[in-house]
BABAGU-493712 format. One line per 5 residues: for each residue x negated, y, z negated of C-alpha. Coordinates in nm, 4 decimals, always signed. Example, Ala and Ser with C-alpha at 12.3 -4.5 7.8 and 13.67 -1.06 7.14 Angstrom:
% residues 2
-1.2300,-0.4500,-0.7800 ~ -1.3670,-0.1060,-0.7140 $
END
This chain:
% residues 365
-8.6306,+9.9615,-11.8876 ~ -8.3571,+10.2122,-11.9722 ~ -8.3314,+10.3660,-11.6266 ~ -8.3206,+10.0330,-11.4436 ~ -8.0843,+9.8738,-11.6996 $
-8.2943,+9.5584,-11.6971 ~ -8.2058,+9.2290,-11.8583 ~ -8.4153,+8.9222,-11.9356 ~ -8.5427,+8.7641,-11.6158 ~ -8.4575,+9.0580,-11.3897 $
-8.6437,+9.1066,-11.0621 ~ -8.7538,+9.4582,-10.9709 ~ -8.8870,+9.5879,-10.6401 ~ -9.1343,+9.8714,-10.6033 ~ -8.8726,+10.0762,-10.4201 $
-8.6451,+10.0574,-10.7274 ~ -8.9251,+10.1802,-10.9533 ~ -8.9968,+10.4693,-10.7168 ~ -8.6261,+10.5580,-10.7070 ~ -8.5914,+10.5839,-11.0852 $
-8.9184,+10.7770,-11.0972 ~ -8.7398,+11.0585,-10.9128 ~ -8.4704,+11.0612,-11.1842 ~ -8.7262,+11.0449,-11.4637 ~ -8.9307,+11.3313,-11.3171 $
-8.6413,+11.5798,-11.3218 ~ -8.6016,+11.8311,-11.6087 ~ -8.4620,+11.6510,-11.9132 ~ -8.4884,+11.3205,-11.7252 ~ -8.7808,+11.2343,-11.9501 $
-8.6663,+11.4349,-12.2527 ~ -8.8614,+11.7351,-12.1306 ~ -8.7498,+12.0789,-12.0067 ~ -8.9790,+12.0840,-11.7023 ~ -9.0266,+11.8613,-11.4003 $
-9.3041,+11.6024,-11.4032 ~ -9.6200,+11.6733,-11.2070 ~ -9.7278,+11.4615,-10.9118 ~ -9.9973,+11.3031,-11.1278 ~ -9.7462,+11.2196,-11.4019 $
-9.5098,+11.0569,-11.1505 ~ -9.7907,+10.8461,-11.0076 ~ -9.8900,+10.7381,-11.3590 ~ -9.5284,+10.6462,-11.4377 ~ -9.5125,+10.4196,-11.1304 $
-9.8489,+10.2601,-11.2119 ~ -9.7539,+10.1788,-11.5712 ~ -9.4102,+10.0507,-11.4698 ~ -9.5572,+9.8194,-11.2045 ~ -9.8161,+9.6818,-11.4477 $
-9.5512,+9.6238,-11.7125 ~ -9.3117,+9.4473,-11.4726 ~ -9.5949,+9.2326,-11.3375 ~ -9.6978,+9.1387,-11.6932 ~ -9.3401,+9.0273,-11.7684 $
-9.3158,+8.8380,-11.4402 ~ -9.0254,+9.0560,-11.3306 ~ -9.1923,+9.2303,-11.0362 ~ -9.0604,+9.1192,-10.6974 ~ -9.3760,+9.1444,-10.4888 $
-9.4114,+9.0310,-10.1286 ~ -9.6492,+8.7398,-10.0965 ~ -9.9987,+8.8361,-9.9928 ~ -10.1043,+8.7363,-9.6455 ~ -10.3671,+8.4655,-9.6713 $
-10.6197,+8.3468,-9.4192 ~ -10.5484,+8.0076,-9.2550 ~ -10.7844,+7.8222,-9.4918 ~ -10.6502,+7.9578,-9.8201 ~ -10.5303,+7.6126,-9.9346 $
-10.8755,+7.4604,-9.8735 ~ -11.0444,+7.7329,-10.0801 ~ -10.7960,+7.6628,-10.3619 ~ -10.8875,+7.2910,-10.3514 ~ -11.2557,+7.3899,-10.3593 $
-11.1977,+7.6109,-10.6651 ~ -11.0170,+7.3294,-10.8454 ~ -11.3078,+7.0948,-10.7702 ~ -11.5599,+7.3458,-10.9072 ~ -11.3622,+7.3646,-11.2309 $
-11.2835,+6.9974,-11.2830 ~ -11.5909,+6.8260,-11.1378 ~ -11.8665,+7.0842,-11.1736 ~ -11.7408,+7.2436,-11.4962 ~ -11.8314,+7.5957,-11.3844 $
-11.7051,+7.9021,-11.5684 ~ -11.3975,+8.0895,-11.4456 ~ -11.6058,+8.3940,-11.3512 ~ -11.8473,+8.1854,-11.1417 ~ -11.5624,+8.0060,-10.9655 $
-11.4011,+8.3399,-10.8843 ~ -11.7294,+8.4650,-10.7351 ~ -11.7652,+8.1562,-10.5128 ~ -11.4030,+8.1628,-10.3985 ~ -11.4072,+8.5392,-10.3404 $
-11.7089,+8.5099,-10.1112 ~ -11.5485,+8.2195,-9.9236 ~ -11.2181,+8.4065,-9.8862 ~ -11.4053,+8.7082,-9.7530 ~ -11.5830,+8.4912,-9.4968 $
-11.2598,+8.3341,-9.3712 ~ -11.0859,+8.6720,-9.3487 ~ -11.3673,+8.7870,-9.1179 ~ -11.3555,+8.4565,-8.9295 ~ -10.9782,+8.4923,-8.8762 $
-11.0481,+8.8082,-8.6767 ~ -11.2514,+8.5930,-8.4350 ~ -10.9703,+8.3322,-8.4189 ~ -11.2108,+8.0423,-8.4751 ~ -11.0744,+7.7311,-8.6554 $
-11.2880,+7.5713,-8.9252 ~ -11.3174,+7.2431,-8.7366 ~ -11.4700,+7.4249,-8.4375 ~ -11.6994,+7.6532,-8.6394 ~ -12.0582,+7.6763,-8.5132 $
-12.3707,+7.8319,-8.6614 ~ -12.3486,+8.1191,-8.4141 ~ -12.0077,+8.2099,-8.5600 ~ -12.1537,+8.1911,-8.9102 ~ -12.4427,+8.4152,-8.8122 $
-12.2078,+8.6652,-8.6489 ~ -11.9942,+8.7003,-8.9622 ~ -12.2936,+8.7476,-9.1937 ~ -12.4623,+8.9846,-8.9472 ~ -12.1425,+9.1912,-8.9300 $
-12.1500,+9.2343,-9.3075 ~ -12.5100,+9.3518,-9.2834 ~ -12.4325,+9.6014,-9.0056 ~ -12.1634,+9.7647,-9.2172 ~ -12.4504,+9.9044,-9.4252 $
-12.2697,+9.8643,-9.7590 ~ -12.4755,+9.5650,-9.8737 ~ -12.8466,+9.5506,-9.9389 ~ -13.0705,+9.2499,-9.8768 ~ -13.0037,+9.0994,-10.2206 $
-12.6267,+9.1248,-10.1763 ~ -12.6385,+8.9562,-9.8360 ~ -12.8614,+8.6864,-9.9894 ~ -12.6140,+8.6194,-10.2719 ~ -12.3192,+8.6198,-10.0295 $
-12.4823,+8.3564,-9.8073 ~ -12.5828,+8.1485,-10.1094 ~ -12.2231,+8.1408,-10.2336 ~ -12.0992,+8.0135,-9.8992 ~ -12.3246,+7.7056,-9.9087 $
-12.1360,+7.5098,-10.1797 ~ -11.8062,+7.5433,-9.9931 ~ -11.9517,+7.4139,-9.6672 ~ -12.1176,+7.1214,-9.8444 ~ -11.7739,+7.0475,-9.9900 $
-11.6087,+7.0921,-9.6482 ~ -11.8616,+6.8640,-9.4741 ~ -11.7994,+6.5843,-9.7254 ~ -11.4265,+6.6004,-9.6443 ~ -11.4641,+6.6276,-9.2695 $
-11.3235,+6.9767,-9.2464 ~ -11.6177,+7.1037,-9.0422 ~ -11.9120,+6.9681,-8.8468 ~ -12.2120,+6.8434,-9.0413 ~ -12.5146,+7.0631,-9.0900 $
-12.3314,+7.3895,-9.1523 ~ -12.4420,+7.4218,-9.5145 ~ -12.8082,+7.3503,-9.4415 ~ -12.7950,+7.5916,-9.1479 ~ -12.7045,+7.8887,-9.3680 $
-13.0334,+8.0747,-9.4111 ~ -13.0041,+8.3746,-9.6455 ~ -13.2468,+8.6638,-9.5935 ~ -13.5664,+8.6235,-9.7902 ~ -13.5583,+8.7686,-10.1358 $
-13.8395,+8.7342,-10.3838 ~ -13.6998,+8.6727,-10.7285 ~ -13.7649,+8.9576,-10.9716 ~ -13.9308,+9.1686,-10.7027 ~ -13.7509,+9.4675,-10.8494 $
-13.7697,+9.6162,-11.1956 ~ -13.5235,+9.5358,-11.4752 ~ -13.2042,+9.7390,-11.4617 ~ -13.1953,+9.8584,-11.8216 ~ -13.1263,+10.2034,-11.9590 $
-13.3765,+10.4151,-12.1449 ~ -13.3616,+10.3753,-12.5210 ~ -13.2706,+10.7431,-12.5596 ~ -12.9763,+10.6964,-12.3207 ~ -12.8622,+10.3913,-12.5173 $
-12.8650,+10.5964,-12.8378 ~ -12.6721,+10.8770,-12.6676 ~ -12.4200,+10.6226,-12.5410 ~ -12.3589,+10.4842,-12.8894 ~ -12.3235,+10.8393,-13.0242 $
-12.0172,+10.8923,-12.8013 ~ -11.8248,+10.6490,-13.0264 ~ -11.8712,+10.8440,-13.3482 ~ -11.5221,+10.9953,-13.3319 ~ -11.2109,+10.8907,-13.5244 $
-10.9995,+10.7898,-13.2262 ~ -10.8903,+10.4238,-13.2174 ~ -11.0678,+10.3782,-12.8839 ~ -11.3922,+10.5089,-13.0379 ~ -11.3767,+10.2554,-13.3217 $
-11.3098,+9.9684,-13.0828 ~ -11.5737,+10.0765,-12.8319 ~ -11.8340,+10.1235,-13.1052 ~ -11.7997,+9.7607,-13.2094 ~ -11.8184,+9.6506,-12.8454 $
-12.1231,+9.8613,-12.7618 ~ -12.3112,+9.7469,-13.0715 ~ -12.2652,+9.3844,-12.9662 ~ -12.4124,+9.4672,-12.6260 ~ -12.6935,+9.6823,-12.7634 $
-12.8012,+9.4736,-13.0638 ~ -12.7551,+9.1207,-12.9280 ~ -12.7828,+9.1791,-12.5527 ~ -12.4656,+8.9783,-12.4925 ~ -12.3044,+8.9331,-12.1517 $
-11.9606,+9.0809,-12.0794 ~ -11.8008,+8.7357,-12.0675 ~ -11.9460,+8.6529,-12.4086 ~ -11.8093,+8.9685,-12.5722 ~ -11.4728,+8.9287,-12.4024 $
-11.4502,+8.5682,-12.5243 ~ -11.5105,+8.6467,-12.8924 ~ -11.2387,+8.5388,-13.1360 ~ -11.1741,+8.6089,-13.5019 ~ -11.2865,+8.2544,-13.5830 $
-11.6330,+8.3314,-13.4425 ~ -11.7087,+8.5600,-13.7364 ~ -11.8207,+8.3919,-14.0577 ~ -11.8206,+8.6768,-14.3084 ~ -11.9316,+8.4614,-14.6037 $
-12.2361,+8.3251,-14.4198 ~ -12.2946,+8.6428,-14.2150 ~ -12.2950,+8.4434,-13.8922 ~ -12.1742,+8.5330,-13.5418 ~ -12.0947,+8.2485,-13.3009 $
-12.1008,+8.3306,-12.9304 ~ -11.9783,+8.0991,-12.6556 ~ -12.1607,+8.1448,-12.3275 ~ -11.9222,+8.0822,-12.0343 ~ -12.2189,+8.0717,-11.7955 $
-12.3904,+7.7702,-11.9550 ~ -12.1081,+7.6351,-12.1718 ~ -12.3281,+7.6456,-12.4828 ~ -12.2603,+7.8151,-12.8162 ~ -12.5242,+8.0409,-12.9733 $
-12.5408,+8.1410,-13.3369 ~ -12.6714,+8.4819,-13.4469 ~ -12.7184,+8.6418,-13.7879 ~ -12.4480,+8.9058,-13.8255 ~ -12.6219,+9.2359,-13.8912 $
-12.4733,+9.4745,-14.1460 ~ -12.4238,+9.7581,-13.8942 ~ -12.2513,+9.5388,-13.6377 ~ -12.0386,+9.3701,-13.9050 ~ -11.9263,+9.7063,-14.0455 $
-11.8291,+9.8308,-13.6983 ~ -11.6284,+9.5154,-13.6237 ~ -11.4633,+9.5215,-13.9666 ~ -11.3610,+9.8860,-13.9200 ~ -11.2058,+9.7982,-13.5843 $
-11.0190,+9.4938,-13.7230 ~ -10.8789,+9.6810,-14.0241 ~ -10.7824,+10.0072,-13.8553 ~ -10.7322,+9.9456,-13.4844 ~ -10.6942,+9.5836,-13.3742 $
-10.3310,+9.4948,-13.2959 ~ -10.1858,+9.1927,-13.4721 ~ -9.9492,+8.9230,-13.3439 ~ -10.1206,+8.9044,-13.0041 ~ -10.3476,+8.6047,-13.0623 $
-10.6892,+8.5304,-13.2085 ~ -10.8971,+8.7200,-12.9509 ~ -11.1168,+8.9887,-13.1069 ~ -11.0869,+9.2778,-12.8614 ~ -10.7654,+9.3976,-12.6997 $
-10.6544,+9.6765,-12.4694 ~ -10.5315,+9.9975,-12.6317 ~ -10.2287,+10.0407,-12.4063 ~ -9.9389,+9.8152,-12.3127 ~ -9.9341,+9.5503,-12.1915 $
-10.1582,+9.4488,-12.4836 ~ -10.3962,+9.1721,-12.3748 ~ -10.7543,+9.0583,-12.4429 ~ -11.0242,+9.2638,-12.2736 ~ -11.1685,+9.1238,-11.9511 $
-11.5179,+9.1576,-11.8068 ~ -11.4183,+9.4371,-11.5698 ~ -11.2525,+9.6371,-11.8466 ~ -11.5631,+9.6061,-12.0628 ~ -11.7735,+9.7244,-11.7713 $
-11.5442,+10.0224,-11.7191 ~ -11.5783,+10.1200,-12.0858 ~ -11.9568,+10.1362,-12.0502 ~ -11.9499,+10.3142,-11.7135 ~ -11.6972,+10.5762,-11.8248 $
-11.8928,+10.6634,-12.1367 ~ -12.2191,+10.6859,-11.9421 ~ -12.0467,+10.9090,-11.6874 ~ -11.9325,+11.1389,-11.9685 ~ -12.3030,+11.1826,-12.0524 $
-12.3857,+11.2701,-11.6941 ~ -12.5539,+10.9338,-11.6244 ~ -12.4017,+10.8479,-11.2887 ~ -12.6885,+10.6799,-11.1037 ~ -12.8554,+10.3414,-11.1285 $
-12.7123,+10.0339,-11.2985 ~ -12.4498,+10.1398,-11.5518 ~ -12.2613,+9.8218,-11.6350 ~ -12.2749,+9.5962,-11.9387 ~ -12.5746,+9.4049,-11.8009 $
-12.7824,+9.7228,-11.8096 ~ -12.7426,+9.7155,-12.1889 ~ -12.8593,+9.3535,-12.1929 ~ -13.1732,+9.4549,-12.0049 ~ -13.2222,+9.7485,-12.2405 $
-13.1980,+9.5147,-12.5419 ~ -13.4604,+9.2823,-12.3923 ~ -13.6934,+9.5706,-12.3130 ~ -13.6571,+9.7084,-12.6656 ~ -13.7553,+9.3715,-12.8146 $
-14.0564,+9.3572,-12.5841 ~ -14.1613,+9.7077,-12.6858 ~ -14.1430,+9.5960,-13.0496 ~ -14.4016,+9.3263,-12.9792 ~ -14.1710,+9.0228,-12.9679 $
-14.2991,+8.7247,-12.7705 ~ -14.1371,+8.6147,-12.4456 ~ -14.0267,+8.2886,-12.6073 ~ -13.8462,+8.4703,-12.8891 ~ -13.6805,+8.7132,-12.6472 $
-13.5726,+8.4286,-12.4187 ~ -13.4217,+8.2357,-12.7105 ~ -13.2453,+8.5478,-12.8350 ~ -13.0898,+8.6173,-12.4950 ~ -13.0025,+8.2528,-12.4373 $
-13.2293,+8.2065,-12.1350 ~ -13.2787,+7.8437,-12.0372 ~ -13.5527,+7.9268,-11.7869 ~ -13.8601,+8.1153,-11.9204 ~ -13.8962,+8.2892,-11.5831 $
-13.5710,+8.4736,-11.6534 ~ -13.7492,+8.6540,-11.9361 ~ -14.0833,+8.7018,-11.7613 ~ -13.9504,+8.9888,-11.5502 ~ -13.9673,+9.2220,-11.8515 $
-14.3431,+9.1824,-11.8704 ~ -14.3723,+9.3918,-11.5542 ~ -14.2642,+9.7037,-11.7397 ~ -14.4545,+9.6571,-12.0633 ~ -14.5705,+10.0164,-12.0751 $
-14.8051,+9.9604,-12.3693 ~ -15.0022,+9.6968,-12.1783 ~ -15.0068,+9.9079,-11.8635 ~ -15.1397,+10.2056,-12.0573 ~ -15.4245,+9.9911,-12.1923 $
-15.5224,+9.9045,-11.8360 ~ -15.4977,+10.2659,-11.7273 ~ -15.7214,+10.3728,-12.0155 ~ -16.0125,+10.1479,-11.9159 ~ -16.3343,+10.3298,-11.8441 $
-16.4221,+10.2391,-11.4857 ~ -16.7342,+10.4573,-11.4730 ~ -17.0054,+10.2876,-11.2742 ~ -16.7623,+10.0512,-11.1021 ~ -16.6479,+10.2952,-10.8358 $
END
C-alpha cells in the first residue's frame, strides 16, 4: 500500500506489483539490511495479489471462456433456484460441464451439432490421459447428464444426448472405506498440542471431524450461534441435504472451541466460527480445511492414501463400529439418509472377520 501510494478504489496491475517488489527487495527497502531472497519476493507478490483481489482493486484480464460459458451460468442458476442444491454441489456440476466444453472447443463442434460420437471422444480422451481412474470417469460422466437434460429441454442440443451418456460400470462400495487408522488419528490430534494460535484453532477443527465425523462443508459453515453453551448443544447445518442436525456438545470438544474463541478467533469479522490466520481474514472454506488436515498428516509422514477431511469421517464411523454401535445408530449419527451409505463399514468389521477366521473347519476340508 505504501509503495504503490494507493487510494480507495485504486486499480492495480500485476506488473505494478512486480515493479514495487524490486524496490521492496533491495537492502533497507523492507526495513532490512540485506536483499530479499527469491522465495521472499515470490511470497510478497502472492500476498499482494491476494490482498488486492480481496479489496477488488486488482486489474485482472478477463479469463477466456469457452463459447458456452453463458449457458453453463444459466444452468448453475437453475440448479440453485429450482433444485435447491448446495453451492459445493453446483460448483462440481458446473466445473465438470466447463471442462467438457473446453475439450469440445478444441474440436470446434457447436453444441447444436453435438453428436454422441463427439461426447464419447471427449470422455475417452480424459480416460486416455491416465490421470483419472474408473470411479472418476464415472462421476465425471454422471455430472454431465443434468446439464444435457437441461439443454435438451431448452432446445440447445439434439434430444437423447443425456440418455446416451453411459458412464463406465462402477459397483457402489466395491472398495474399502477410506478412513485412517485410529493410531494415526491420535497422532494427528497430538500435532495440535502446541501453544501457537494455529494449533489452538486446528485442534478445535480436528476434534469436530474426529468426534462427530462432520463433513468439511458442515465445519466451515459453523457459526457462533450454533453453540448453545447452557444446554451443551451443537447445531450443524448440512449443506448437502439442507437439514440441521443437533449433537450433544462433548466437554473435550467444547473446551477446545472455547479456548480457540477466547484466545485466537478474530473479532469484528462476522459470526462465522473459524477464520483464516492471515490477511485477508475470512471464514475457512472446504479446501482450506482439507489442506489443514493434509499438511498435518504430511508432517507425520503419512503421504499416501486418502488424507482429506472425509478420511476422518470414515475413521469416526469405523471407530463407532468397532465399539459395537449398530448400523442404525451410526447412520443417524453421521446424518445418512440411506442405510446403504453406512453398510459399507460392515465390510471391515475386523472383530466379525476374526470370528469367521477362528472357526474350526476340521472335517470339512
